[in-house]
Gaussian input, Z-matrix of N, CA and C with variables (Angstrom, degrees):
# hf/3-21g

backbone

0 1
 N
 C     1     B1
 C     2     B2     1     A1
 N     3     B3     2     A2     1     D1
 C     4     B4     3     A3     2     D2
 C     5     B5     4     A4     3     D3
 N     6     B6     5     A5     4     D4
 C     7     B7     6     A6     5     D5
 C     8     B8     7     A7     6     D6
 N     9     B9     8     A8     7     D7
 C    10    B10     9     A9     8     D8
 C    11    B11    10    A10     9     D9
 N    12    B12    11    A11    10    D10
 C    13    B13    12    A12    11    D11
 C    14    B14    13    A13    12    D12
 N    15    B15    14    A14    13    D13
 C    16    B16    15    A15    14    D14
 C    17    B17    16    A16    15    D15
 N    18    B18    17    A17    16    D16
 C    19    B19    18    A18    17    D17
 C    20    B20    19    A19    18    D18
 N    21    B21    20    A20    19    D19
 C    22    B22    21    A21    20    D20
 C    23    B23    22    A22    21    D21
 N    24    B24    23    A23    22    D22
 C    25    B25    24    A24    23    D23
 C    26    B26    25    A25    24    D24
 N    27    B27    26    A26    25    D25
 C    28    B28    27    A27    26    D26
 C    29    B29    28    A28    27    D27
 N    30    B30    29    A29    28    D28
 C    31    B31    30    A30    29    D29
 C    32    B32    31    A31    30    D30
 N    33    B33    32    A32    31    D31
 C    34    B34    33    A33    32    D32
 C    35    B35    34    A34    33    D33
 N    36    B36    35    A35    34    D34
 C    37    B37    36    A36    35    D35
 C    38    B38    37    A37    36    D36
 N    39    B39    38    A38    37    D37
 C    40    B40    39    A39    38    D38
 C    41    B41    40    A40    39    D39
 N    42    B42    41    A41    40    D40
 C    43    B43    42    A42    41    D41
 C    44    B44    43    A43    42    D42
 N    45    B45    44    A44    43    D43
 C    46    B46    45    A45    44    D44
 C    47    B47    46    A46    45    D45
 N    48    B48    47    A47    46    D46
 C    49    B49    48    A48    47    D47
 C    50    B50    49    A49    48    D48
 N    51    B51    50    A50    49    D49
 C    52    B52    51    A51    50    D50
 C    53    B53    52    A52    51    D51
 N    54    B54    53    A53    52    D52
 C    55    B55    54    A54    53    D53
 C    56    B56    55    A55    54    D54
 N    57    B57    56    A56    55    D55
 C    58    B58    57    A57    56    D56
 C    59    B59    58    A58    57    D57
 N    60    B60    59    A59    58    D58
 C    61    B61    60    A60    59    D59
 C    62    B62    61    A61    60    D60
 N    63    B63    62    A62    61    D61
 C    64    B64    63    A63    62    D62
 C    65    B65    64    A64    63    D63
 N    66    B66    65    A65    64    D64
 C    67    B67    66    A66    65    D65
 C    68    B68    67    A67    66    D66
 N    69    B69    68    A68    67    D67
 C    70    B70    69    A69    68    D68
 C    71    B71    70    A70    69    D69
 N    72    B72    71    A71    70    D70
 C    73    B73    72    A72    71    D71
 C    74    B74    73    A73    72    D72
 N    75    B75    74    A74    73    D73
 C    76    B76    75    A75    74    D74
 C    77    B77    76    A76    75    D75
 N    78    B78    77    A77    76    D76
 C    79    B79    78    A78    77    D77
 C    80    B80    79    A79    78    D78
 N    81    B81    80    A80    79    D79
 C    82    B82    81    A81    80    D80
 C    83    B83    82    A82    81    D81
 N    84    B84    83    A83    82    D82
 C    85    B85    84    A84    83    D83
 C    86    B86    85    A85    84    D84
 N    87    B87    86    A86    85    D85
 C    88    B88    87    A87    86    D86
 C    89    B89    88    A88    87    D87
 N    90    B90    89    A89    88    D88
 C    91    B91    90    A90    89    D89
 C    92    B92    91    A91    90    D90
 N    93    B93    92    A92    91    D91
 C    94    B94    93    A93    92    D92
 C    95    B95    94    A94    93    D93
 N    96    B96    95    A95    94    D94
 C    97    B97    96    A96    95    D95
 C    98    B98    97    A97    96    D96
 N    99    B99    98    A98    97    D97
 C   100   B100    99    A99    98    D98
 C   101   B101   100   A100    99    D99
 N   102   B102   101   A101   100   D100
 C   103   B103   102   A102   101   D101
 C   104   B104   103   A103   102   D102
 N   105   B105   104   A104   103   D103
 C   106   B106   105   A105   104   D104
 C   107   B107   106   A106   105   D105
 N   108   B108   107   A107   106   D106
 C   109   B109   108   A108   107   D107
 C   110   B110   109   A109   108   D108
 N   111   B111   110   A110   109   D109
 C   112   B112   111   A111   110   D110
 C   113   B113   112   A112   111   D111
 N   114   B114   113   A113   112   D112
 C   115   B115   114   A114   113   D113
 C   116   B116   115   A115   114   D114
 N   117   B117   116   A116   115   D115
 C   118   B118   117   A117   116   D116
 C   119   B119   118   A118   117   D117
 N   120   B120   119   A119   118   D118
 C   121   B121   120   A120   119   D119
 C   122   B122   121   A121   120   D120
 N   123   B123   122   A122   121   D121
 C   124   B124   123   A123   122   D122
 C   125   B125   124   A124   123   D123
 N   126   B126   125   A125   124   D124
 C   127   B127   126   A126   125   D125
 C   128   B128   127   A127   126   D126
 N   129   B129   128   A128   127   D127
 C   130   B130   129   A129   128   D128
 C   131   B131   130   A130   129   D129
 N   132   B132   131   A131   130   D130
 C   133   B133   132   A132   131   D131
 C   134   B134   133   A133   132   D132
 N   135   B135   134   A134   133   D133
 C   136   B136   135   A135   134   D134
 C   137   B137   136   A136   135   D135
 N   138   B138   137   A137   136   D136
 C   139   B139   138   A138   137   D137
 C   140   B140   139   A139   138   D138
 N   141   B141   140   A140   139   D139
 C   142   B142   141   A141   140   D140
 C   143   B143   142   A142   141   D141
 N   144   B144   143   A143   142   D142
 C   145   B145   144   A144   143   D143
 C   146   B146   145   A145   144   D144
 N   147   B147   146   A146   145   D145
 C   148   B148   147   A147   146   D146
 C   149   B149   148   A148   147   D147
 N   150   B150   149   A149   148   D148
 C   151   B151   150   A150   149   D149
 C   152   B152   151   A151   150   D150
 N   153   B153   152   A152   151   D151
 C   154   B154   153   A153   152   D152
 C   155   B155   154   A154   153   D153
 N   156   B156   155   A155   154   D154
 C   157   B157   156   A156   155   D155
 C   158   B158   157   A157   156   D156
 N   159   B159   158   A158   157   D157
 C   160   B160   159   A159   158   D158
 C   161   B161   160   A160   159   D159
 N   162   B162   161   A161   160   D160
 C   163   B163   162   A162   161   D161
 C   164   B164   163   A163   162   D162
 N   165   B165   164   A164   163   D163
 C   166   B166   165   A165   164   D164
 C   167   B167   166   A166   165   D165
 N   168   B168   167   A167   166   D166
 C   169   B169   168   A168   167   D167
 C   170   B170   169   A169   168   D168
 N   171   B171   170   A170   169   D169
 C   172   B172   171   A171   170   D170
 C   173   B173   172   A172   171   D171
 N   174   B174   173   A173   172   D172
 C   175   B175   174   A174   173   D173
 C   176   B176   175   A175   174   D174
 N   177   B177   176   A176   175   D175
 C   178   B178   177   A177   176   D176
 C   179   B179   178   A178   177   D177
 N   180   B180   179   A179   178   D178
 C   181   B181   180   A180   179   D179
 C   182   B182   181   A181   180   D180
 N   183   B183   182   A182   181   D181
 C   184   B184   183   A183   182   D182
 C   185   B185   184   A184   183   D183
 N   186   B186   185   A185   184   D184
 C   187   B187   186   A186   185   D185
 C   188   B188   187   A187   186   D186
 N   189   B189   188   A188   187   D187
 C   190   B190   189   A189   188   D188
 C   191   B191   190   A190   189   D189
 N   192   B192   191   A191   190   D190
 C   193   B193   192   A192   191   D191
 C   194   B194   193   A193   192   D192
 N   195   B195   194   A194   193   D193
 C   196   B196   195   A195   194   D194
 C   197   B197   196   A196   195   D195
 N   198   B198   197   A197   196   D196
 C   199   B199   198   A198   197   D197
 C   200   B200   199   A199   198   D198
 N   201   B201   200   A200   199   D199
 C   202   B202   201   A201   200   D200
 C   203   B203   202   A202   201   D201
 N   204   B204   203   A203   202   D202
 C   205   B205   204   A204   203   D203
 C   206   B206   205   A205   204   D204
 N   207   B207   206   A206   205   D205
 C   208   B208   207   A207   206   D206
 C   209   B209   208   A208   207   D207
 N   210   B210   209   A209   208   D208
 C   211   B211   210   A210   209   D209
 C   212   B212   211   A211   210   D210
 N   213   B213   212   A212   211   D211
 C   214   B214   213   A213   212   D212
 C   215   B215   214   A214   213   D213
 N   216   B216   215   A215   214   D214
 C   217   B217   216   A216   215   D215
 C   218   B218   217   A217   216   D216
 N   219   B219   218   A218   217   D217
 C   220   B220   219   A219   218   D218
 C   221   B221   220   A220   219   D219
 N   222   B222   221   A221   220   D220
 C   223   B223   222   A222   221   D221
 C   224   B224   223   A223   222   D222
 N   225   B225   224   A224   223   D223
 C   226   B226   225   A225   224   D224
 C   227   B227   226   A226   225   D225
 N   228   B228   227   A227   226   D226
 C   229   B229   228   A228   227   D227
 C   230   B230   229   A229   228   D228
 N   231   B231   230   A230   229   D229
 C   232   B232   231   A231   230   D230
 C   233   B233   232   A232   231   D231
 N   234   B234   233   A233   232   D232
 C   235   B235   234   A234   233   D233
 C   236   B236   235   A235   234   D234
 N   237   B237   236   A236   235   D235
 C   238   B238   237   A237   236   D236
 C   239   B239   238   A238   237   D237
 N   240   B240   239   A239   238   D238
 C   241   B241   240   A240   239   D239
 C   242   B242   241   A241   240   D240
 N   243   B243   242   A242   241   D241
 C   244   B244   243   A243   242   D242
 C   245   B245   244   A244   243   D243
 N   246   B246   245   A245   244   D244
 C   247   B247   246   A246   245   D245
 C   248   B248   247   A247   246   D246
 N   249   B249   248   A248   247   D247
 C   250   B250   249   A249   248   D248
 C   251   B251   250   A250   249   D249
 N   252   B252   251   A251   250   D250
 C   253   B253   252   A252   251   D251
 C   254   B254   253   A253   252   D252
 N   255   B255   254   A254   253   D253
 C   256   B256   255   A255   254   D254
 C   257   B257   256   A256   255   D255
 N   258   B258   257   A257   256   D256
 C   259   B259   258   A258   257   D257
 C   260   B260   259   A259   258   D258
 N   261   B261   260   A260   259   D259
 C   262   B262   261   A261   260   D260
 C   263   B263   262   A262   261   D261

   B1=1.4636
   B2=1.5267
   B3=1.3605
   B4=1.4747
   B5=1.5254
   B6=1.3494
   B7=1.4554
   B8=1.5362
   B9=1.3083
   B10=1.4507
   B11=1.5155
   B12=1.3275
   B13=1.4483
   B14=1.5381
   B15=1.3562
   B16=1.4665
   B17=1.5250
   B18=1.3124
   B19=1.4581
   B20=1.5144
   B21=1.3210
   B22=1.4752
   B23=1.5304
   B24=1.2894
   B25=1.4664
   B26=1.5257
   B27=1.3372
   B28=1.4444
   B29=1.5415
   B30=1.3481
   B31=1.4524
   B32=1.5118
   B33=1.3219
   B34=1.4552
   B35=1.5295
   B36=1.3098
   B37=1.4603
   B38=1.5351
   B39=1.3183
   B40=1.4362
   B41=1.5473
   B42=1.3082
   B43=1.4623
   B44=1.5359
   B45=1.3446
   B46=1.4467
   B47=1.5157
   B48=1.3284
   B49=1.4650
   B50=1.5318
   B51=1.3210
   B52=1.4776
   B53=1.5217
   B54=1.3296
   B55=1.4711
   B56=1.5233
   B57=1.3032
   B58=1.4575
   B59=1.5159
   B60=1.3395
   B61=1.4492
   B62=1.5128
   B63=1.3431
   B64=1.4606
   B65=1.5394
   B66=1.3186
   B67=1.4335
   B68=1.5254
   B69=1.3351
   B70=1.4581
   B71=1.5365
   B72=1.2941
   B73=1.4601
   B74=1.5014
   B75=1.3320
   B76=1.4480
   B77=1.5098
   B78=1.3383
   B79=1.4470
   B80=1.5229
   B81=1.3319
   B82=1.4471
   B83=1.5143
   B84=1.3091
   B85=1.4462
   B86=1.5523
   B87=1.2942
   B88=1.4845
   B89=1.5062
   B90=1.3380
   B91=1.4560
   B92=1.5464
   B93=1.3187
   B94=1.4505
   B95=1.5185
   B96=1.3483
   B97=1.4692
   B98=1.5057
   B99=1.3302
   B100=1.4620
   B101=1.5249
   B102=1.3190
   B103=1.4669
   B104=1.5255
   B105=1.3385
   B106=1.4827
   B107=1.5095
   B108=1.3240
   B109=1.4541
   B110=1.5058
   B111=1.3566
   B112=1.4415
   B113=1.5213
   B114=1.3034
   B115=1.4781
   B116=1.5183
   B117=1.3667
   B118=1.4679
   B119=1.5233
   B120=1.3358
   B121=1.4505
   B122=1.5041
   B123=1.3367
   B124=1.4582
   B125=1.5507
   B126=1.3078
   B127=1.4773
   B128=1.5285
   B129=1.3467
   B130=1.4593
   B131=1.5193
   B132=1.3229
   B133=1.4650
   B134=1.5383
   B135=1.3153
   B136=1.4613
   B137=1.5294
   B138=1.3165
   B139=1.4603
   B140=1.5230
   B141=1.3514
   B142=1.4653
   B143=1.5431
   B144=1.3034
   B145=1.4537
   B146=1.5172
   B147=1.3178
   B148=1.4820
   B149=1.5005
   B150=1.3237
   B151=1.4589
   B152=1.5474
   B153=1.3198
   B154=1.4650
   B155=1.5527
   B156=1.3299
   B157=1.4717
   B158=1.5600
   B159=1.3209
   B160=1.4651
   B161=1.5246
   B162=1.3260
   B163=1.4692
   B164=1.5334
   B165=1.3425
   B166=1.4346
   B167=1.5154
   B168=1.3282
   B169=1.4544
   B170=1.5463
   B171=1.3342
   B172=1.4587
   B173=1.5131
   B174=1.3278
   B175=1.4595
   B176=1.5213
   B177=1.3290
   B178=1.4657
   B179=1.5173
   B180=1.3338
   B181=1.4416
   B182=1.5424
   B183=1.3257
   B184=1.4560
   B185=1.5588
   B186=1.3192
   B187=1.4665
   B188=1.5187
   B189=1.2997
   B190=1.4665
   B191=1.5324
   B192=1.3485
   B193=1.4744
   B194=1.5103
   B195=1.2990
   B196=1.4570
   B197=1.5356
   B198=1.3356
   B199=1.4626
   B200=1.5293
   B201=1.3316
   B202=1.4709
   B203=1.5159
   B204=1.3263
   B205=1.4634
   B206=1.5119
   B207=1.3306
   B208=1.4663
   B209=1.5218
   B210=1.3331
   B211=1.4529
   B212=1.5231
   B213=1.3319
   B214=1.4883
   B215=1.5366
   B216=1.3552
   B217=1.4684
   B218=1.5183
   B219=1.3247
   B220=1.4741
   B221=1.5176
   B222=1.3403
   B223=1.4671
   B224=1.5408
   B225=1.3485
   B226=1.4754
   B227=1.5091
   B228=1.3408
   B229=1.4801
   B230=1.5179
   B231=1.3286
   B232=1.4628
   B233=1.5247
   B234=1.3310
   B235=1.4668
   B236=1.5141
   B237=1.3506
   B238=1.4465
   B239=1.5239
   B240=1.3378
   B241=1.4751
   B242=1.5254
   B243=1.3053
   B244=1.4527
   B245=1.5542
   B246=1.3404
   B247=1.4523
   B248=1.5294
   B249=1.3400
   B250=1.4669
   B251=1.5444
   B252=1.3461
   B253=1.4723
   B254=1.5221
   B255=1.3153
   B256=1.4857
   B257=1.5258
   B258=1.3156
   B259=1.4660
   B260=1.5302
   B261=1.3704
   B262=1.4527
   B263=1.5214
   A1=109.49
   A2=114.84
   A3=117.82
   A4=110.14
   A5=113.88
   A6=119.05
   A7=109.53
   A8=116.16
   A9=121.33
   A10=114.66
   A11=117.08
   A12=122.09
   A13=111.54
   A14=116.85
   A15=120.37
   A16=111.91
   A17=118.66
   A18=120.71
   A19=113.80
   A20=117.14
   A21=120.19
   A22=110.28
   A23=116.08
   A24=120.94
   A25=111.94
   A26=117.13
   A27=121.36
   A28=109.16
   A29=114.57
   A30=120.45
   A31=111.70
   A32=115.90
   A33=122.44
   A34=108.09
   A35=117.46
   A36=121.41
   A37=109.23
   A38=114.83
   A39=120.98
   A40=107.93
   A41=115.43
   A42=120.67
   A43=107.76
   A44=116.88
   A45=122.18
   A46=108.08
   A47=116.00
   A48=121.01
   A49=109.05
   A50=117.47
   A51=122.19
   A52=109.39
   A53=117.40
   A54=120.06
   A55=112.59
   A56=117.35
   A57=119.60
   A58=113.60
   A59=116.69
   A60=121.10
   A61=115.29
   A62=117.58
   A63=120.18
   A64=110.05
   A65=116.36
   A66=122.07
   A67=107.68
   A68=115.93
   A69=119.32
   A70=110.31
   A71=116.68
   A72=121.79
   A73=109.81
   A74=115.38
   A75=121.47
   A76=107.22
   A77=117.39
   A78=123.56
   A79=108.10
   A80=116.78
   A81=122.98
   A82=111.39
   A83=117.04
   A84=121.52
   A85=107.36
   A86=115.51
   A87=119.87
   A88=110.70
   A89=116.20
   A90=120.55
   A91=110.29
   A92=117.85
   A93=118.84
   A94=113.09
   A95=114.86
   A96=119.19
   A97=110.35
   A98=115.78
   A99=120.86
   A100=109.02
   A101=116.43
   A102=121.60
   A103=108.53
   A104=115.33
   A105=121.28
   A106=109.39
   A107=115.40
   A108=124.22
   A109=108.41
   A110=117.89
   A111=122.08
   A112=112.47
   A113=116.74
   A114=121.42
   A115=112.85
   A116=116.33
   A117=119.69
   A118=113.94
   A119=118.54
   A120=121.83
   A121=115.90
   A122=118.87
   A123=121.02
   A124=110.03
   A125=117.13
   A126=121.23
   A127=109.16
   A128=115.12
   A129=120.16
   A130=111.46
   A131=116.16
   A132=118.97
   A133=107.52
   A134=115.96
   A135=119.89
   A136=112.29
   A137=119.18
   A138=122.52
   A139=107.12
   A140=119.32
   A141=120.20
   A142=112.26
   A143=114.85
   A144=123.23
   A145=107.73
   A146=117.20
   A147=122.95
   A148=111.44
   A149=113.93
   A150=121.21
   A151=109.83
   A152=116.88
   A153=120.20
   A154=115.12
   A155=117.61
   A156=119.08
   A157=110.57
   A158=117.62
   A159=120.29
   A160=110.63
   A161=115.86
   A162=121.19
   A163=111.55
   A164=116.29
   A165=120.94
   A166=111.99
   A167=117.61
   A168=121.78
   A169=112.86
   A170=118.18
   A171=122.12
   A172=109.30
   A173=114.82
   A174=119.48
   A175=110.46
   A176=115.51
   A177=121.24
   A178=112.47
   A179=117.33
   A180=119.78
   A181=114.31
   A182=116.45
   A183=119.75
   A184=110.75
   A185=117.01
   A186=120.47
   A187=112.44
   A188=118.18
   A189=121.40
   A190=109.57
   A191=117.60
   A192=120.06
   A193=112.01
   A194=117.14
   A195=123.47
   A196=109.06
   A197=116.58
   A198=122.34
   A199=106.76
   A200=117.79
   A201=119.02
   A202=111.19
   A203=116.46
   A204=124.55
   A205=112.87
   A206=119.53
   A207=123.09
   A208=109.59
   A209=116.09
   A210=121.36
   A211=113.06
   A212=117.00
   A213=120.73
   A214=111.16
   A215=114.77
   A216=119.93
   A217=110.25
   A218=115.58
   A219=119.17
   A220=108.21
   A221=117.25
   A222=119.90
   A223=110.49
   A224=117.02
   A225=119.81
   A226=111.39
   A227=116.69
   A228=120.60
   A229=112.33
   A230=117.87
   A231=121.70
   A232=108.27
   A233=118.55
   A234=120.74
   A235=111.09
   A236=116.44
   A237=121.10
   A238=111.93
   A239=116.62
   A240=120.55
   A241=111.13
   A242=118.87
   A243=122.65
   A244=109.96
   A245=116.13
   A246=120.62
   A247=110.62
   A248=115.36
   A249=121.26
   A250=111.20
   A251=115.82
   A252=120.30
   A253=110.48
   A254=118.11
   A255=122.49
   A256=109.16
   A257=118.28
   A258=121.75
   A259=113.36
   A260=117.24
   A261=120.20
   A262=111.13
   D1=138.88
   D2=-179.21
   D3=-81.93
   D4=157.83
   D5=177.36
   D6=-67.67
   D7=153.96
   D8=-175.09
   D9=-58.73
   D10=-33.27
   D11=-176.68
   D12=-67.72
   D13=-18.56
   D14=-178.12
   D15=-97.00
   D16=-1.32
   D17=-175.43
   D18=-77.24
   D19=-28.63
   D20=-179.56
   D21=-77.41
   D22=160.01
   D23=-179.05
   D24=-88.36
   D25=15.72
   D26=176.08
   D27=-62.20
   D28=-40.65
   D29=178.98
   D30=-93.13
   D31=143.00
   D32=179.55
   D33=-81.91
   D34=142.98
   D35=179.59
   D36=-104.28
   D37=132.16
   D38=-179.00
   D39=-130.82
   D40=125.52
   D41=179.15
   D42=-81.50
   D43=128.40
   D44=-176.77
   D45=-130.08
   D46=130.44
   D47=176.35
   D48=-88.07
   D49=121.57
   D50=-178.08
   D51=-79.58
   D52=162.81
   D53=176.06
   D54=-57.15
   D55=-26.75
   D56=-179.38
   D57=-80.61
   D58=-1.13
   D59=177.35
   D60=94.33
   D61=-4.60
   D62=179.77
   D63=-82.27
   D64=153.53
   D65=177.47
   D66=-103.56
   D67=117.32
   D68=179.92
   D69=-118.96
   D70=167.61
   D71=177.92
   D72=-109.39
   D73=126.49
   D74=173.64
   D75=-102.69
   D76=139.06
   D77=-179.47
   D78=-105.11
   D79=118.11
   D80=-176.76
   D81=-120.61
   D82=152.27
   D83=177.57
   D84=-71.76
   D85=145.03
   D86=-178.17
   D87=-75.18
   D88=155.95
   D89=176.04
   D90=-78.49
   D91=152.88
   D92=176.76
   D93=-71.74
   D94=168.42
   D95=179.81
   D96=-65.14
   D97=162.15
   D98=177.96
   D99=-70.47
   D100=151.91
   D101=179.07
   D102=-72.83
   D103=141.36
   D104=-179.47
   D105=-121.43
   D106=155.60
   D107=177.63
   D108=-68.28
   D109=135.29
   D110=-179.37
   D111=-70.69
   D112=-24.12
   D113=-177.24
   D114=-87.85
   D115=-56.95
   D116=-172.64
   D117=-108.33
   D118=-14.51
   D119=176.54
   D120=87.25
   D121=6.71
   D122=179.25
   D123=-74.37
   D124=150.92
   D125=-179.49
   D126=-66.84
   D127=130.93
   D128=-179.27
   D129=-81.09
   D130=132.93
   D131=175.07
   D132=-93.39
   D133=151.91
   D134=178.54
   D135=88.27
   D136=2.54
   D137=178.15
   D138=-114.03
   D139=115.18
   D140=-176.14
   D141=-68.44
   D142=152.33
   D143=-179.81
   D144=-104.08
   D145=78.36
   D146=-175.24
   D147=-129.15
   D148=162.01
   D149=175.89
   D150=-74.36
   D151=154.92
   D152=-174.76
   D153=-54.46
   D154=-36.34
   D155=-176.73
   D156=-70.72
   D157=-21.07
   D158=174.32
   D159=-86.39
   D160=-40.07
   D161=178.12
   D162=-60.77
   D163=-35.02
   D164=-179.12
   D165=-61.48
   D166=-32.14
   D167=-176.81
   D168=-89.66
   D169=-6.25
   D170=178.34
   D171=-78.77
   D172=154.30
   D173=174.93
   D174=-71.65
   D175=163.81
   D176=-176.50
   D177=-60.16
   D178=-42.25
   D179=-177.93
   D180=-77.72
   D181=-13.69
   D182=177.43
   D183=-86.39
   D184=-14.43
   D185=179.93
   D186=-82.14
   D187=-29.39
   D188=-179.64
   D189=-160.75
   D190=161.08
   D191=-179.65
   D192=-61.34
   D193=147.07
   D194=-178.18
   D195=-91.29
   D196=75.96
   D197=178.31
   D198=-157.07
   D199=163.90
   D200=176.58
   D201=-57.08
   D202=135.27
   D203=-178.16
   D204=65.04
   D205=18.78
   D206=179.61
   D207=-66.69
   D208=130.88
   D209=-179.56
   D210=89.59
   D211=-8.53
   D212=178.02
   D213=-115.02
   D214=-44.65
   D215=-178.60
   D216=-120.20
   D217=150.89
   D218=175.08
   D219=-72.80
   D220=169.89
   D221=-173.59
   D222=-65.12
   D223=-35.47
   D224=-179.30
   D225=-66.52
   D226=-47.15
   D227=-179.99
   D228=-65.82
   D229=-39.46
   D230=179.55
   D231=-67.57
   D232=-38.04
   D233=177.45
   D234=-62.16
   D235=-44.20
   D236=179.74
   D237=-64.96
   D238=-39.56
   D239=179.28
   D240=-66.75
   D241=-39.68
   D242=179.08
   D243=-65.80
   D244=-40.32
   D245=176.35
   D246=-62.23
   D247=-44.61
   D248=-178.93
   D249=-61.84
   D250=-40.50
   D251=179.56
   D252=-69.46
   D253=-34.75
   D254=-178.49
   D255=-71.07
   D256=-32.77
   D257=-176.91
   D258=-78.31
   D259=-14.72
   D260=179.38
   D261=-72.38

């Protein structure tokens, strides 16, 4: 019987084959949701879906795209915003 803390679906279950040949279940924390555009809500590409302790060890350019509004707005929305600012 599993311990009570593992019964909820808060933790992700992963089947792992041990060196002895047995199949065991490892309980892992789930990954966070994908990053979304602040303007239109579309899923952002180029932004990894990782837990904070992994994101902390990534380089700056691996965390989000290297462009204005990278990691906040999608390319279409950032393009529109830059055009709007230039026309002012």
